[in-house]
VEXVEX-263109 format. One record per residue: x, z, y of N, C-alpha, C in turn; residue in three letters. Coordinates in steps of 0.001 Angstrom, whole numbers, plus 524288, in hexadecimal, padded with zeros to 5 digits. Layout:
BEGIN
XZYXZYXZYala ...
***
This chain:
BEGIN
80316800897FABD7FFA08004D80018803B380024804FFmet 801837FD8B8092F803F87FDAE80E5C8025A8020D8113Fval 805D180448812F8804B5809C58169C802938074281B88ser 7FF6080B5C81E697FDB2809FA822EF8029B8088A82780lys 8063080B708266580A6E80AAB82A5780C4C8047B829A1leu 80D8880382824EA80F7A7FE3E823B380ABF7F9B382617asp 805FA7FB6482518802067F7628274C803397F78382CE5gln 803317FBC382FAA8038C7FBD283571807CE7F91383732leu 80CC47F94D834E2811667F5E38363680FAF7EFEB83691arg 80C277EE8B8338480A4B7E923834438070F7E782838ABgln 805077EBED83BBA801F87EB6183FD0804367EC9E8455Emet 807377F0A18453780A5E7F32084A2780F517F411848E2ser 813137F34684C7B818057F65984CB88183F7FC5D84C6Bval 81A287FE698480081A8C803D78471E81F538066884994val 81EDE80A3A84CD18232B80C6585043822FB812E684EACval 8277E8143A84E60827A381A1C84C7A8289781D5885152ala 825A982013851E1824D98250D8568482835829B6854A0asp 82D75828E8854DA8310982D3A852AD835C582BC6853A5thr 8398F8310D853ED83ED282FFE853FB8415D8326784EA7gly 83DDE8324A84A8383EB8834118456F841D583021841A5asp 8473582E95841D2849DC82C1B83F0C847A082AA883968ile 8473082F18835F18453A82E2D830DA83FF782BDF8302Basp 83C9182D118341B836FB82BAF834CB836FB825AD8351Cala 83AD5823D98388F83ADD81E10839F783DAA81AF8835C2val 841A781E4E832A88438381B6C82EC884049819F182A68ser 83CB381DF1829B5838D581DB5824DC833EC81AB4826A3gln 831A581AB582A9A82D9E817D282C5C82E1B811E882E0Dleu 8336A8109E83031834B380B85831F98312F8090F835F5lys 830CE80B7883A3D82D858090983E648309A8045984119pro 82DA480101844A0830CA7FD1784738833547FFD484BBEval 831278032984E79832CB80501853008326280B4185320asp 835DA80D59856918350E8130885727833F48142485D0Bcys 830D3818A985DC48310781B2F86325831E28207D86346thr 8339F8220886738836808275D868CE833BE8292C86E5Athr 8345782E1B86DC88334D831928738D836D083691872D2asn 8367A8394687796839CC83E6F876E7837F4841BB873B1pro 833118421F8715C83106845B886D92833DF8447A868C5thr 8329E83F42867558364583D30861F983B7483DA88624Cleu 83E6383CEE86771843C283D598668D8460684371865CBval 842D1846A28687E8439D84BF48680C8438E84D9D8626Aleu 83F6284BCB85F9283EB384D01859E98435784A5C856B2lys 844BB84636858CE848FF84292855D084E0D846368555Cala 84F378476C859D6853D8849FC85A7D8547E84F81857A5val 85028852028569B84F3A8567785418850CC8561184D93ser 851648511B84C1785153850E4846F58572885025845B3leu 858D08517983FB985DEB8526D83E348607884C8083E1Fpro 85D42848CF83E1E85F528435E83E01861ED841D084341arg 85FF4844BB847DB86187843DF84CEB8668F8481A84F26phe 866EC84AE984B4D86B0484FD884DA786FF684D0784FB6ala 8726A8490784D33876E38469B84F1A875CE843FE853C2glu 871E88419F8545E8706B83EBA8594C86FC8842C985DE3thr 86D30846D485CCD86CD784B02860968732A84D0A861B1leu 875DD84E6785DF087AC484FD285EF487DB884C48862B9asp 87D47847038614C880FB842CD8644F87EAA842288698Fglu 8796E8436486A68877278427A86F93879308470587301ala 878FB84BC58710087B33850C187328880BE8500787496val 8839B84EA987113889AC84DA48725A889BE84A1F876BBala 8873B8459B8766A887F48423487A7D886F68452087FA6trp 88267846E48800C88046849DE885548846884D8A88770gly 8876C85058883D688BB985412885B189022850FA88874arg 890C084B4A8876C894CC848D188A278928F8463B88FEAala 88D3984760890F788BDE844AB8955988BC4848A2899F8gln 88B498465689E1C88BA2849BA8A33E885D6849BD8A5CCser 884BC84D458A88487FEE84DF28AB6087DDE8536D8AAB0gly 879B2854AA8ACF487757859348ABE1874F3859E48A69Bthr 873FB85F768A4C38728085F8C89F0D86D7785DBF89E8Epro 86A2685D2A8A2E58652085B1E8A21B865B1854258A104ala 868D5852B48A46386A5984CE18A33086CEF84B5A89DFAala 86FED84E1689CF7872D384D0C897AF86EEB84D9589367val 86B0C85295892E0867538529F88F6A863E484DE488ED6ala 8629E84C658939285F608473F893BE8615684277891ADgly 866B38424E8924A869E083E138908986AA483E3788A84ala 86B2584278888C786BDF8431B88207865AD842838803Cval 861508441A8828785D31843C88805B85B6F83D76880C1ala 85CE083AD3884BA85C5B83444884748602F832908800Casp 864638344E8802886769832B187B828656683313875CAarg 862C383751874CC85FB2838FE86F8A85B8C8345A86EF9leu 8590A83383873D7854408309D87274855D482AF1870D6ala 85A4A8295B8737585CC38240B871CA85EAF823E486C50val 86175828A586B518639082989865CC85E44828B6861B1ser 85AE782BE1862AF8555A82B2685E94854868269185EFFval 8535C823C68630F8520881DA2863D28559381A0D8608Agly 85AE381AC58610485DB68179685E7385E44817E18590Aala 85DC981D568573285D5981DC5851708581981B2D84EB6ala 8549A81B1B8528384F0281836850D684F2E812638501Eleu 85274810BA8546C852E680ADD854578569E808EB84F7Athr 8597880C2784C8F85BC880AEC847878584280A058439Cala 8538480CA2843F384F4980CA58400484A458084484000leu 849EC8073084604844DC803C5845CD847C07FE118488Eval 843D27F9CC84725845D27F5BB84884844887F39A84D80pro 840457F73A84F4B83EB37F5D585520840937F96185929gly 83D387FC8385C0083EFF7FEF8860F883E37804B6860F2arg 8410180759863ED8402780D358646083F6080E3086A92val 83BAE8110186B46839AD812B38705883CBB8178687224ser 83E938171C876938412481C0E877F883E7C81DFE87D0Athr 83D9E8225B87D7083AF48245C8821583E448265E88637glu 83D20823EF88BCD83F1C825DD8905A83D2582AEA891F8val 83F6282EA88943383F738341D894A3839598348789792asp 8363B837DF894EF830AD8391F897868304C83B0389C96ala 833FA83DD589E2B834A483F4E8A33D835FE83BDC8A6BCasp 836398377F8A60783813832378A9438322282EFE8AA35leu 82DD7830B68A7568291182D9C8A6F88276282C5F8AC65ser 8285F82E5E8B0448260182E0B8B5C382A8D82B918B91Aphe 82EB6829EF8B71D8334E827F88BA198344E822198B868asp 832D581E448BAD1834A5818C68B8E083A42817E78B861thr 83D11818E38BD89843248176C8BDCC8467B81B998B957ala 845588207D8B8B484786823838B4EE846078213F8AEE7ala 8421981F018AE388408C81D5D8A8AC84369818D98A859thr 84358815568ABDB846CC80F7B8AB1E84C2C8110B8A9DBval 84E6B814A68AC8E8546B8158E8ABBF854AB818BD8A60Basp 8510981C148A52E851BA81E8589F99851BF81ACA89BFElys 84E118166F89C7284CE58132C8989B8519D80FAB897F5ala 8541280EB789BC8858A580A8489BD985D1080CFB89918arg 85D92812D1899C586153815E3897BA8610C816B1891BBala 85BBA8169288F6785A8B8172488A3385C3D81172887F4val 85A7F80D9088A7B85C3480811887AE8623A8079E88718ile 864F08099F88BAE86AE68090C88B9B86D6880D26887ECala 86A958119A8874C86C6D8150D882AF86B528121487D4Cala 867C380F8287CAB8670080D6E8775486B20808A98773Ftyr 86BAD8057087B8586F898017C87A6F874F2802EF87972ala 8758A8074987C4D87B2E80A3287AB487BE380A918753Dala 8777680BB3872838777D80C5F86CCA87728806E18697Aarg 876528025886C40877427FDCD86972870F17FC458683Dgly 86D6F7FEF186AD78673C7FE0E86A0A864C07FB6B86F8Bile 862B97F68386DD5860D67F3068728D85B797F4B98740Fgly 85A8A7F2FF87931855387F4A687B8D851087F32287948arg 851EC7EEE7875F684DD07ECC7872EC84B477EF6686D94glu 84EA77F3C186CEA84D0E7F7D78685A84B497FC9C86ACEarg 84A837FD1C86F56848C380230872958443E8008887609ile 840388036E875B983BB38050F87A0D83BFC8099987D22leu 83D388089A882F383CCE80CF6885D6836DF80F498863Eile 83659813FE884FF831C3816B2885B182FE08198B88A26lys 82C518189088CC482BC281A6F892508258081BFE89236val 824B0821428949B81F71822818954581C3881E2389962ala 816FF81DA6897BB814F18193189AD38123881BFA8A020ala 814AD81E788A2F9813C481FEF8A8318147E81A3A8ABECthr 8115181B728B09A812B4815D88B47B81883815EC8B504trp 81C1481A348B512821E0819398B5D9823E2817E88B196glu 82252819CE8AC0682515816C38A835823C6811A78A711gly 81F2D80FAA8A7F681D9880B0C8A8448209A8075C8AB20ile 821B1808F38B01682513805B38B3A082AAA805C08B18Aarg 82C99809E88AFA1831D2809FC8ACEE831B1806308A9C9ala 82DCC8057E8A5F082E02801BD8A1C582E9D7FC5D8A3D0ala 82B6D7FB828A7A282B4A7F66C8AACB830F87F4ED8ABAEglu 833377F88C8AE1E839A47F6EE8AFD983D117F5F18AAB0val 83B827F9518A67183EA37F9818A1B483E4B7F3F689F3Fleu 838957F2FB89E9F836EC7ED4689BBE83A4B7E96E89E6Egln 83A947E9158A3A183BD27E5468A6B0842017E4928A591ser 844D27E8EE8A3AE8495E7E84E8A2D984AA87E7AF89D28glu 847177E6E88994D847957E57989430847B77EA71890D2gly 846027EE8D892858461B7F3B488FDA840357F4F788DD8ile 83F887F41988951839067F47F887FF837BB7FA3088752asp 832F07FB178892A8313E800B78899F82B9E8011988620cys 82B4E805F688547826C18094F881EB8242680C6D8863Basn 81FC380AB7887C981D0A80DFD88BB3819D981244887F2leu 81AEF817BC88856818C881ABE8845C8146181ED688856thr 8128D821A9884D780E69825868878480A0D821C5889F0leu 807F881DC588672803E8819FE8891A7FF0881CDC88714ile 7FBCB81EE188B317F61782128889A57F0B281D2C88C5Fphe 7F2768190B88E9A7EE268168D890BD7EFDF810DA8912Eser 7EB9C80D8E891717ECBF80791891C47EF3C806E78977Farg 7ED578097489B217F113809C58A0DF7F5DD8096E8A028leu 7F7E980DB289CD67FE0F80D3B89C387FFE48090689A01gln 7FC6E807B7895107FE3F803A48924A7FF4B7FE09894FCala 7FAF37FD168985A7FB4B7F87A89B9B7FFAE7F88089FEDile 800C67FCF88A1ED805027FD898A5B980A7F7FCB58A338ala 80B767FE4289F0A80F727FD7B89C1F8105E7F7F889AA6ala 80C2A7F5728989280CB77EFCD8979F80DA47ECC889C10ala 80A0A7EE308A03880CBA7EB998A4C8811D47EC248A76Casp 814FB7F0438A4DD819A77F1828A68181DDA7EDD28A2FBala 81B0F7EBC789F7581EE67E8BF89B608206E7EBD7896E3gly 81DDB7F02889613820667F350891B88205E7F10888CEFala 824397F1E3889AC824DF7EFB5884CF8205E7F1C6880D9phe 81FEA7F6E58810381C2E7FA3B87D5B819D97FEF288060leu 815787FF6A87E50812878047B880BA811598081B87BB5ile 8118380D0287BE980F9D8106B877B680AFA8134487A2Aser 80616811E78791F80168814E887979800EF8190A87614pro 7FF8581DAE8777F7FF9882210873F77F96D822988720Cphe 7F86C8238D86CD97F38B8240486AA47F1F182A86869A5val 7F5FF82D85866E67F4678325C8653C7F382835C286A27gly 7F7568356C86E4B7F6FF838B98728C7F1A083745875C8arg 7EF2283365875AB7E9EB831AF878617E648834D387535ile 7E621833A386FFB7E390836CB86C237E2F783CF786D4Aleu 7E85183F6B86DDA7E8C58444786E8C7E5168466887382asp 7E5BD843328780A7E34E8446387C7C7DD388443687CB8trp 7DBDF840B68795A7D4E3840C4879477D3418440287510tyr 7D61C844C0870BC7D46F8494186DEB7D47884E2B8713Cval 7D7BF85014873AE7D84F8549A8770D7D3C68545E87AEElys 7D3068504187E207CF55850A2881B87C9AF84F1B88034ser 7C8FF84D1E87AC07C38484C7B87A4A7C295850DC8755Cthr 7C5E785238871E37C472854EA86D2C7C252851AF86876gly 7C25684C7F8698A7C042849C08655D7C5698480086160lys 7C38F8466E85DB37C6AB8443B859797C57483DD6858E9thr 7C99A83B30858F17C8C4835CA859707CC2B8331A85481phe 7C8EB82FC2852397CA0482BDA84E567CDED827D484FEEthr 7D218825E384C2E7D5888219F84F457D2B881DCD8521Cpro 7CE2581C3D851407CBCE817A9853D27C99B819C385962glu 7C8BB81E5D858957C6808217485E567CBAF8235786190glu 7D001823C785ED17D518825F2862447D636823D186748asp 7D5ED8264886AE77D6BB82427870517DBDE8223387086pro 7DFE28243F86DD37E5A28229286DAE7E52081CB186B5Egly 7E22481BB3867747E1DD816B18651E7DF0F8132786862val 7DB0B8150486B077D8AB8113B86DE57DB8480EEB8733Dgln 7DE2681300874BD7E2628117C8791B7E64280D16877E7ser 7E85E80E2E873097EC3780A2C871FA7E9AB8060687078val 7E52B8059286E5B7E2AA800D286D377E13C7FD6B87238arg 7DFA18007A875C87DE767FE0787AF67E3197FB8887CD5glu 7E75C7FDB487CA37EBE17FC8287FA87EE067F70487C6File 7ED467F79F877327EF877F3468741E7EB877EE07874A9tyr 7E6517EF1D875FD7E2E97E9F6876DC7E4B17E86787BCDarg 7E5457EB4687E9C7E5CB7E9F6884767EA9D7E6838854Cthr 7EF2E7E820882557F3A37E5408828C7F34F7E05E87F91phe 7F1947E00187B067F0E47DADB878667ECA27D750879F2lys 7E8DE7D8B687D2E7E54F7D56D87FEC7E74E7D323883FAala 7EADD7D614886FE7ED157D3DE88B2E7F3207D16B88B9Ehis 7F48A7D10C8861C7F9B17CF11884DA7FDD97D29688764gly 7FDAB7D77D8878E801837DAF888A0A805217DB3588491ile 809F27DAAC8852080E947DAB588212810477E05887F3Darg 80FAD7E3A2883C7810F37E96E882AA80FA67EBF787CE1thr 813D47ED8E87A40811AB7EF558736C80EFD7F40A8751Fval 80A8A7F4E98724B8081A7F963871E6809907FC7686D26val 80B158013686D1580DD48047F86A1480A378091286995met 8064580ABE8664E803F780F3F86624807368146586470ala 806838185986765809CC81CD58651880657821E5864CEala 8090282622863D98063082B0B864608015682B4E8602Aser 8026082AC085AD37FE9082BAB857967FD7E8313B8558Aphe 7F88483297854C27F6C7837068521A7F58C8371D84C87arg 7F43D832AE84AD87F2C183216845A77F36D82C38843C1asn 7F28F82AFB83E147F35C825E383CDB7EF298231D83E02pro 7E9D28256A83F707E57582211840457E67781F3B84588gly 7E997821DB8499B7EA8C81EFC84EEF7ED5A819FA84D32glu 7F17381B1A849F97F4C081666849857F1B3811E884632ile 7EEA481303842F67EBD880FAA83FB87E7BE80D08843C4glu 7E5D680F39847BA7E22580D6A84BEF7E51D808FD84EBFala 7E9D28094584FEF7ED9880683852FD7F0778020884FCEleu 7EFFA801B084B0E7F3137FE03847397F2567F8BA84A2Eala 7F77A7F63284A897F7217F03B84D4F7F9D27F110852A2gly 7F9297F636855C37FB6A7F6AE85B10801837F44E85A34cys 802AA7F26F85EB2807D17F11D85E5B80C357F39785BAEasp 80CFE7F8E085D8480FAD7FCB785A8480D70801DE85B1Carg 80F1F804CA8570B80CA580A0F8563C811A480DDB854E6leu 8126C8115485858816C981526857C88143681A6A85547thr 815DF81BD8851178141A81ED384CE4817DA8230B84BCDile 81641828F784B41819BC82D27849F481AE682C23842B6ser 81F8782F0A8419B81FAF82DBE83C4181C5D8302F838F8pro 8198A8349483A25814AA8373C836B48116C8331E8364Aala 80F118301083A3780B6782CBB839E180DD78275B8371Fleu 81200825BD837D081435821638352A8136B822A182EE8leu 814A0827EC82E228152F828BC8284580F8282929825F8glu 80BEA82B59828DE8067982B688275B804DE824F182603thr 8059582161829AA8042081C3A8290C8075481A7B82429leu 80B3981B668235E80EA68196081EDF80BDF81AE7818CAala 809D481FB8819A58081A8220A814D7802208201E81448ala 7FFF381D5A8176D7F96681C33816767FA3B816C3814F1asp 7F834814C4811217F7AC80F0780E8A7F2D280D4580F68asn 7EF1680F97812F97EA5D80D9A813F87EAAD8085B8175Egly 7E71C805BB818EA7E6A0800D881B917E70D802A8820F0pro 7E9567FEC7825207E9647FFCC82A707E7417FA9282C77leu 7E42D7FB868302F7E1977F708832A27E3667F586837CEglu 7E5317F0A8839A87E72A7EFB383E8B7E2C87F0E8842D3arg 7E3F67F3DC846657E08C7F52984A037E17A7F2788508Farg 7E65B7F0D6850D67E7E77EDF4856897EA4E7E900854E1leu 7E8CC7E4B8856D07EA497DFCF856B77EAB87DD0885C80ser 7EF157DA1085D527EEED7D7E98624A7EA8E7D37C8624Apro 7E92B7D18385E1C7E4777CD6B85D317DFA87CFD285D96asp 7DF227D53B85D977DA527D6CB85E057D9497DA35863C2ala 7DCD67D98B866C37DD267DC3D86BD47DA1A7D93A86FE9ala 7D57C7D7B886EB27D14E7D5D5872867CCA57D84487347glu 7C83B7D5E9875297C4887D88D875F87C4047DBC587B6Cgly 7C21E7E00F87B3C7C1507E4048800B7C6A87E636881E3asp 7C9C67E333883DA7CF407E501885807CF047E66E88ACBval 7D1667EB1188C3B7D1E27ECED891E47D4D27E90F8955Bpro 7D3007E7D389A1B7D5E07E4E989D7A7DB287E6D589EA1ala 7DF3D7E2DF89F957E44F7E46F8A1557E4227E6378A679arg 7E55A7EB3A8A6AA7E5697EE518AC0E7EAE17ECF08AF0Bile 7EAD47ECE68B42A7EF157EC868B6E27F0397F0C68B9BAval 7F53C7F4518B8657F6B57F8FE8BB437FA837F8B58BEB5leu 7FA5B7FC0C8C3BE7FE467FD198C6D67FE7F803758C5FCasp 803178060E8C8EC803A980B228C7D77FF1580DEC8C9C6glu 7FCB880D0D8CE057F7658106C8CEB57F34780FCB8CAD0arg 7F2A480B058C8557EE5A80A258C49A7F02780DA78BF8Fala 7F47180D8A8BE7E7F71D80FDD8B99A7F6EB8157C8B995phe 7F7DD818588BF3A7F81781E078BEFB7F20B8201D8BF7Earg 7EEAA81C978C1D07E96B81DB58C2EF7E6E381DFC8BD3Atrp 7E75E81A0D8B9B07E64A819458B5207E71381D738B0E3gly 7EC6381EF78B1AD7EE75823FE8AEEA7EC3F828468B07Dmet 7EBA6828F88B59C7E83782E9D8B6E47E2A682E6C8B555asn 7E08A82A518B3C07DB8082A428B2207DAF282AD28AD77glu 7DE8382ACF8A9587DF5B82B478A5137E142830CE8A2D2asp 7DE73834118A2547E04D839318A1947E4B18395889C67ala 7E18D836EE8980C7E4D3836AF893977EA81834A28935Amet 7EA0F8307D896877EFC582D20896A87F3068308289AD2ala 7F1C8831C789E827F4268361F8A2937F6E283AB289F83thr 7F36B83D6B89CAB7F51C841F489AD77F864841228961Aglu 7F6DA83D498925E7FAAC83CBE88E5A8000783A3988FC4lys 7FFED836CB893698046483498895278087F83948897B2leu 805E083CCC89B82809238414889D9180B1384405898D5ala 8076C84596894E6808888497D8903F80D8A8474288DBCglu 80CDF8423D88CD48113783F9D889D4816A18403688C1Fgly 816E683E048918B81B7183F698937A81DB58448E893F3ile 81A39847CF894F981C0984D8D8947C81EA684F6A88F4Aarg 81B7584D1188A6381E9584E58885B1822F584C6C884C2leu 823D5847A88862782819844EB885A182C4F84793888CEphe 82B068492188D3B82EC584AEB890A7830948509B88E98ala 82DA5853A088C6982E2A857D08898A83258857B48854Farg 830B3853BB8822F835238539887D92839FB8512B87F63asp 839E184DBC8839483EF684C428858E841FE8511388804leu 83FF9854C788AFD8415A8591E88BA58435985CC6888B0ala 8411585C8A883988428D8601B87FA78477C85DA187CC2thr 847238589887C6584CCE8563587A7A851298573E87E72leu 8507485646882F9854468576F886C08561685DA28860Aarg 85240860E98857485449865D08857E85711867E1880CBala 854CD864C887C41858AB865958768C85EBC8637887867leu 85F0785EC087AD18642E85CAF87B248672A8602D87F5Dval 864A68623B8839886752865B688656869B386B16883DCala 8668886C7087F4A86841871A787DA086CF787022879E4gly 86CA786B468774187099869608745C876AF868978776Barg 874F38660E87C0487912864E287F5787C3D869B888243leu 8790986E0F881D187AE787411883EF87CA48773E87F15ala 87C9E8759D87ACB87F6E87835875D28854D8782587767asp 
***
């Protein structure tokens, strides 16, 4: 029998949402995506003990304030984890720009260029990397600059079609609309239980996908943040799906049939009009969408918190 994971691979590009080398080796995704949370988890594993030691030793040879050196070592660790993943997947690895730069276009651009240069120093070309940036107005503007320089971007923390369209207008290579975090918000705010078909996160991604395909938008749609296999199955056929190892294993163990739910050829009918956005329209639209505003802010805070934890871990090691 063919597993649901193997069936899914015939419909969508499967991406591993992890920094776990063993999981990537076993599950063989095409791409990998990381974030500060996943890098923090990765460097706590025995497999990355030498990587952490190397980065700390490198940091001790750098000049600058303790905070600046700790930040540089954290950046080096993120690239080290990403480099290890590029050796295991045939496609791309997403590496996230610091969440605390989410509202600073110039600093995001500078950091992205530095990340690409760090990969290049290890012999890894930019065609293997996606720069992951939060889909704030400032982050989207940074992606516009980076895309013009041939640096492909993954606009993350997408919670609304408005963010998705703005990212596409900026020429983003890929967007990551979140599913499970949208569901979390609606479950908390309404107290309801949703089936996969009713799931507000699933509905959001479907609307974005249909809009992009109907209007010929080339930006890749990669659904992310899944809470259960039903959400994944409800989006089978989406361009890409980034999935945690636990859910990948669940799909690999299930030999039931899997129906394709999204297809470029079926993205017709009642499709929302292609909206035109300037900064005022974007900010007002986000202000009017409580869920998108709250989940974007929360996502940035959580990634910034884990980045701060990683920097504190590094600072502690540097001080030993």
